SETI-199312 format. One line per 3 residues: for each residue y, z, x of N, C-alpha, C. Coordinates in nm, 3 decimals, m for minus. Last residue first. Layout:
N
Y,Z,X,Y,Z,X,Y,Z,X | ... .
***
This chain:
160
m0.818,m4.005,m2.587,m0.797,m4.033,m2.731,m0.813,m4.181,m2.762 | m1.077,m4.024,m2.324,m0.949,m3.985,m2.382,m0.938,m4.017,m2.529 | m1.287,m4.104,m2.174,m1.311,m3.991,m2.264,m1.182,m3.945,m2.333 .
m1.449,m4.378,m2.030,m1.326,m4.330,m2.090,m1.357,m4.219,m2.191 | m1.630,m4.369,m1.743,m1.643,m4.367,m1.888,m1.517,m4.305,m1.946 | m1.734,m4.545,m1.452,m1.637,m4.465,m1.526,m1.661,m4.474,m1.675 .
m1.908,m4.543,m1.153,m1.911,m4.580,m1.294,m1.812,m4.489,m1.365 | m1.819,m4.661,m0.826,m1.838,m4.554,m0.926,m1.838,m4.610,m1.068 | m1.985,m4.840,m0.586,m1.891,m4.854,m0.698,m1.917,m4.744,m0.802 .
m2.154,m4.858,m0.376,m2.068,m4.741,m0.382,m1.970,m4.745,m0.499 | m2.284,m5.099,m0.390,m2.364,m4.978,m0.403,m2.278,m4.852,m0.418 | m2.191,m5.363,m0.368,m2.134,m5.276,m0.472,m2.210,m5.144,m0.489 .
m2.488,m5.495,m0.221,m2.350,m5.511,m0.262,m2.313,m5.412,m0.371 | m2.698,m5.318,0.004,m2.678,m5.379,m0.128,m2.529,m5.385,m0.164 | m2.638,m5.392,0.360,m2.658,m5.300,0.246,m2.644,m5.375,0.114 .
m2.561,m5.569,0.552,m2.705,m5.548,0.536,m2.738,m5.457,0.417 | m2.287,m5.549,0.556,m2.344,m5.672,0.503,m2.494,m5.657,0.477 | m2.262,m5.303,0.690,m2.231,m5.311,0.547,m2.289,m5.436,0.484 .
m2.324,m5.380,0.950,m2.411,m5.284,0.882,m2.387,m5.288,0.731 | m2.104,m5.546,1.005,m2.239,m5.602,1.005,m2.336,m5.510,0.932 | m1.900,m5.351,0.994,m1.899,m5.463,0.899,m2.038,m5.524,0.890 .
m1.973,m5.193,1.213,m1.972,m5.136,1.079,m1.976,m5.246,0.973 | m1.939,m5.376,1.421,m2.072,m5.319,1.397,m2.080,m5.260,1.257 | m1.664,m5.416,1.398,m1.755,m5.528,1.376,m1.896,m5.477,1.348 .
m1.571,m5.159,1.463,m1.542,m5.216,1.331,m1.640,m5.329,1.300 | m1.657,m5.138,1.728,m1.711,m5.049,1.625,m1.689,m5.102,1.485 | m1.498,m5.337,1.845,m1.645,m5.346,1.854,m1.710,m5.258,1.747 .
m1.241,m5.234,1.794,m1.285,m5.357,1.730,m1.437,m5.372,1.734 | m1.192,m5.016,1.959,m1.227,m4.993,1.819,m1.284,m5.117,1.752 | m1.122,m5.145,2.199,m1.238,m5.058,2.192,m1.286,m5.035,2.050 .
m0.891,m5.275,2.114,m1.003,m5.354,2.163,m1.131,m5.271,2.159 | m0.730,m5.051,2.050,m0.774,m5.144,1.945,m0.893,m5.229,1.991 | m0.691,m4.934,2.304,m0.749,m4.857,2.195,m0.807,m4.951,2.089 .
m0.560,m5.143,2.437,m0.692,m5.098,2.485,m0.764,m5.021,2.375 | m0.324,m5.148,2.284,m0.409,m5.266,2.291,m0.551,m5.227,2.335 | m0.217,m4.897,2.336,m0.252,m4.932,2.198,m0.347,m5.051,2.196 .
m0.168,m4.921,2.616,m0.263,m4.822,2.562,m0.307,m4.853,2.419 | 0.026,m5.140,2.629,m0.112,m5.157,2.676,m0.208,m5.050,2.622 | 0.289,m5.100,2.575,0.203,m5.128,2.460,0.056,m5.145,2.501 .
0.412,m5.062,2.823,0.396,m4.947,2.734,0.306,m4.975,2.614 | 0.235,m5.259,3.077,0.343,m5.233,2.981,0.309,m5.117,2.886 | 0.099,m5.117,3.385,0.090,m5.203,3.267,0.204,m5.171,3.171 .
0.046,m4.976,3.622,0.171,m5.052,3.607,0.164,m5.156,3.495 | m0.159,m4.803,3.632,m0.191,m4.942,3.666,m0.070,m5.034,3.655 | m0.039,m4.574,3.541,m0.088,m4.575,3.679,m0.120,m4.716,3.726 .
0.007,m4.652,3.272,0.118,m4.620,3.362,0.076,m4.631,3.508 | m0.256,m4.680,3.178,m0.163,m4.793,3.175,m0.047,m4.771,3.271 | m0.350,m4.418,3.217,m0.414,m4.532,3.284,m0.321,m4.653,3.289 .
m0.176,m4.279,3.045,m0.176,m4.251,3.189,m0.240,m4.366,3.266 | m0.250,m4.381,2.798,m0.112,m4.400,2.844,m0.104,m4.377,2.995 | m0.514,m4.286,2.792,m0.488,m4.431,2.792,m0.347,m4.461,2.841 .
m0.463,m4.008,2.792,m0.541,m4.068,2.900,m0.518,m4.219,2.907 | m0.321,m3.979,2.554,m0.255,m3.946,2.680,m0.330,m4.009,2.796 | m0.523,m4.059,2.375,m0.397,m4.134,2.381,m0.323,m4.106,2.511 .
m0.725,m3.870,2.397,m0.748,m4.001,2.456,m0.619,m4.083,2.463 | m0.540,m3.562,2.460,m0.639,m3.645,2.389,m0.646,m3.783,2.455 | m0.496,m3.237,2.607,m0.470,m3.381,2.603,m0.580,m3.455,2.526 .
m0.488,m2.947,2.389,m0.540,m3.020,2.505,m0.503,m3.168,2.493 | m0.251,m2.700,2.297,m0.326,m2.820,2.263,m0.369,m2.890,2.391 | m0.070,m2.482,2.289,m0.212,m2.462,2.324,m0.300,m2.579,2.276 .
0.201,m2.486,2.256,0.117,m2.524,2.143,m0.032,m2.506,2.167 | 0.325,m2.379,2.491,0.386,m2.366,2.359,0.289,m2.388,2.243 | 0.175,m2.417,2.721,0.257,m2.296,2.710,0.306,m2.273,2.568 .
0.070,m2.671,2.680,m0.021,m2.555,2.678,0.058,m2.425,2.660 | 0.298,m2.830,2.715,0.233,m2.823,2.583,0.144,m2.700,2.574 | 0.354,m2.788,2.988,0.457,m2.763,2.886,0.394,m2.747,2.747 .
0.112,m2.869,3.107,0.160,m2.731,3.121,0.260,m2.698,3.012 | 0.108,m3.141,3.038,m0.002,m3.052,2.998,0.041,m2.906,3.002 | 0.335,m3.234,3.172,0.329,m3.237,3.025,0.224,m3.140,2.974 .
0.245,m3.194,3.435,0.367,m3.127,3.388,0.373,m3.124,3.236 | 0.017,m3.359,3.443,0.005,m3.214,3.466,0.126,m3.139,3.413 | 0.139,m3.610,3.400,0.040,m3.559,3.305,0.027,m3.408,3.319 .
0.295,m3.631,3.633,0.361,m3.627,3.502,0.266,m3.571,3.395 | 0.085,m3.641,3.819,0.186,m3.535,3.828,0.256,m3.520,3.693 | m0.042,m3.875,3.743,m0.112,m3.748,3.724,m0.017,m3.630,3.736 .
0.158,m4.059,3.823,0.122,m4.046,3.682,0.052,m3.913,3.657 | 0.158,m4.030,4.099,0.280,m3.999,4.023,0.251,m3.979,3.875 | m0.111,m4.116,4.149,m0.063,m3.983,4.188,0.060,m3.941,4.109 .
m0.126,m4.385,4.049,m0.209,m4.277,3.998,m0.157,m4.138,4.029 | m0.018,m4.634,4.088,0.073,m4.523,4.061,m0.002,m4.401,4.007 | m0.258,m4.790,4.150,m0.137,m4.792,4.233,m0.042,m4.674,4.212 .
m0.569,m4.598,4.120,m0.471,m4.695,4.071,m0.339,m4.682,4.149 | m0.749,m4.402,4.179,m0.765,m4.530,4.248,m0.661,m4.634,4.208 | m0.689,m4.189,4.010,m0.669,m4.173,4.153,m0.676,m4.304,4.229 .
m0.765,m4.242,3.745,m0.627,m4.265,3.788,m0.609,m4.265,3.939 | m1.016,m4.159,3.677,m1.000,m4.299,3.717,m0.860,m4.328,3.771 | m0.999,m3.899,3.575,m1.039,m3.919,3.716,m1.022,m4.062,3.766 .
m0.926,m3.954,3.296,m0.829,m3.904,3.394,m0.873,m3.922,3.540 | m1.155,m4.029,3.140,m1.061,m4.130,3.191,m0.968,m4.080,3.301 | m1.295,m3.805,3.065,m1.368,m3.911,3.134,m1.273,m4.012,3.198 .
m1.103,m3.659,2.929,m1.156,m3.605,3.054,m1.234,m3.709,3.134 | m1.078,m3.824,2.703,m0.966,m3.809,2.797,m1.017,m3.759,2.932 | m1.326,m3.786,2.587,m1.285,m3.922,2.623,m1.171,m3.916,2.724 .
m1.333,m3.517,2.524,m1.417,m3.566,2.634,m1.378,m3.707,2.678 | m1.086,m3.313,2.467,m1.126,m3.446,2.420,m1.202,m3.510,2.537 | m1.129,m2.966,2.432,m1.118,m3.080,2.521,m1.162,m3.208,2.449 .
m1.095,m2.850,2.126,m1.061,m2.813,2.263,m1.036,m2.938,2.344 | m1.140,m2.999,1.894,m1.052,m2.881,1.891,m1.009,m2.836,2.029 | m1.170,m3.295,1.799,m1.192,m3.232,1.929,m1.097,m3.114,1.941 .
m1.083,m3.371,1.550,m1.227,m3.363,1.574,m1.262,m3.293,1.705 | m0.801,m3.367,1.560,m0.870,m3.290,1.456,m1.021,m3.277,1.479 | m0.640,m3.301,1.864,m0.719,m3.397,1.788,m0.797,m3.319,1.684 .
m0.394,m3.275,2.126,m0.460,m3.228,2.005,m0.535,m3.340,1.935 | m0.159,m3.517,2.248,m0.220,m3.384,2.254,m0.280,m3.346,2.119 | m0.022,m3.752,2.220,m0.109,m3.738,2.336,m0.180,m3.604,2.347 .
0.270,m3.629,2.065,0.191,m3.745,2.104,0.107,m3.716,2.228 | 0.280,m3.384,1.835,0.297,m3.402,1.979,0.210,m3.520,2.022 | 0.400,m3.507,1.510,0.327,m3.420,1.602,0.352,m3.454,1.748 .
0.574,m3.668,1.371,0.432,m3.704,1.373,0.350,m3.621,1.473 | 0.853,m3.648,1.361,0.772,m3.565,1.272,0.623,m3.595,1.271 | 1.032,m3.764,1.530,0.981,m3.847,1.419,0.887,m3.771,1.327 .
1.089,m3.574,1.726,1.190,m3.606,1.626,1.136,m3.686,1.509 | 0.917,m3.536,1.935,0.887,m3.466,1.810,0.983,m3.502,1.697 | 1.033,m3.665,2.149,0.915,m3.726,2.087,0.883,m3.663,1.952 .
1.234,m3.483,2.220,1.271,m3.615,2.168,1.154,m3.680,2.094 | 1.072,m3.272,2.309,1.166,m3.250,2.198,1.208,m3.383,2.136 | 0.944,m3.396,2.527,0.866,m3.354,2.410,0.956,m3.333,2.289 .
1.162,m3.428,2.697,1.090,m3.546,2.652,1.006,m3.513,2.528 | 1.226,m3.157,2.741,1.323,m3.245,2.673,1.253,m3.370,2.618 | 0.992,m3.073,2.872,1.037,m3.006,2.749,1.134,m3.093,2.670 .
0.978,m3.238,3.103,0.879,m3.249,2.996,0.924,m3.186,2.864 | 1.279,m3.396,3.210,1.200,m3.273,3.202,1.102,m3.283,3.085 | 1.270,m3.724,3.337,1.311,m3.634,3.230,1.220,m3.510,3.232 .
1.170,m3.900,3.530,1.247,m3.784,3.573,1.294,m3.691,3.464 | 1.000,m4.100,3.462,1.133,m4.141,3.508,1.224,m4.023,3.539 | 0.782,m3.963,3.363,0.768,m4.033,3.492,0.902,m4.073,3.549 .
0.889,m3.886,3.117,0.861,m3.784,3.219,0.847,m3.848,3.356 | 0.905,m4.138,2.992,1.024,m4.052,3.007,1.003,m3.949,3.117 | 0.635,m4.216,2.995,0.734,m4.292,3.071,0.860,m4.209,3.094 .
0.523,m4.033,2.814,0.485,m4.029,2.955,0.584,m4.104,3.043 | 0.647,m4.124,2.577,0.664,m3.987,2.625,0.634,m3.978,2.774 | 0.544,m4.385,2.559,0.690,m4.363,2.573,0.720,m4.224,2.627 .
0.273,m4.328,2.526,0.317,m4.404,2.644,0.467,m4.386,2.666 | 0.282,m4.200,2.278,0.239,m4.126,2.397,0.284,m4.196,2.523 | 0.355,m4.409,2.110,0.444,m4.291,2.123,0.410,m4.211,2.248 .
0.125,m4.568,2.144,0.255,m4.618,2.186,0.354,m4.503,2.204 | m0.071,m4.404,2.031,m0.085,m4.448,2.170,0.048,m4.497,2.225 | 0.023,m4.380,1.770,0.013,m4.261,1.854,0.003,m4.300,2.001 .
m0.006,m4.633,1.660,0.130,m4.585,1.689,0.128,m4.463,1.780 | m0.287,m4.636,1.624,m0.221,m4.726,1.718,m0.082,m4.676,1.756 | m0.302,m4.335,1.486,m0.390,m4.425,1.558,m0.310,m4.511,1.656 .
m0.121,m4.184,1.345,m0.232,m4.114,1.409,m0.325,m4.204,1.487 | 0.066,m4.360,1.232,0.111,m4.260,1.330,m0.002,m4.188,1.402 | m0.104,m4.684,1.229,m0.050,m4.565,1.165,m0.008,m4.464,1.271 .
m0.288,m4.921,1.212,m0.148,m4.918,1.254,m0.077,m4.805,1.182 | m0.532,m4.918,1.089,m0.519,m4.843,1.214,m0.375,m4.834,1.261 | m0.503,m5.093,0.877,m0.517,m4.950,0.848,m0.497,m4.866,0.974 .
m0.495,m5.335,1.019,m0.381,m5.292,0.938,m0.385,m5.143,0.908 | m0.754,m5.336,1.124,m0.639,m5.334,1.214,m0.514,m5.287,1.140 | m0.901,m5.358,0.889,m0.917,m5.240,0.975,m0.798,m5.226,1.069 .
m0.816,m5.612,0.806,m0.787,m5.494,0.722,m0.800,m5.366,0.803 | m0.922,m5.766,1.015,m0.778,m5.764,0.992,m0.737,m5.643,0.908 | m1.191,m5.725,0.970,m1.132,m5.675,1.095,m0.981,m5.667,1.081 .
m1.206,m5.858,0.720,m1.242,m5.716,0.731,m1.184,m5.655,0.858 | m1.136,m6.119,0.785,m1.051,m6.044,0.692,m1.080,m5.895,0.702 | m1.352,m6.181,0.951,m1.216,m6.183,1.006,m1.120,m6.105,0.917 .
m1.565,m6.168,0.768,m1.559,m6.072,0.880,m1.419,m6.068,0.942 | m1.486,m6.189,0.423,m1.505,m6.259,0.549,m1.486,m6.157,0.663 | m1.625,m5.942,0.203,m1.512,m6.014,0.262,m1.556,m6.085,0.390 .
m1.793,m5.817,0.020,m1.843,m5.921,0.107,m1.729,m6.007,0.162 .
***
């Protein structure tokens, strides 16, 4: 029964990981490199140095297409740098598909939206967290409606 602010803070702390918030930031950096003229293969090689996988591609729950990404990419055409950003996305997509056969995920779409809108590199992570916060709050409210300690396991010592 933690305070709701403490619960959201804990969720935010847990989300600051290579597969969540950090993934959006890594993806934005990758896309920026390609937008500035670096070849996608070289930008990908640099991004892979930290050992956290290919930023912006693949997802354990979405084996093929990440529908969230597919819903966001069409929005780029109306943004100031949409055309240049989509060119970089296509080049990255081709480079990754040729080698790893992974589809873009929501991190690449958020990074592309931020780039096309001329937002800072940390904007995709911020948008991701704002979207997640609503879900966290709903989950916290649902937990408050449940019996306290219902998931607490019972233990019995069986050693010497």
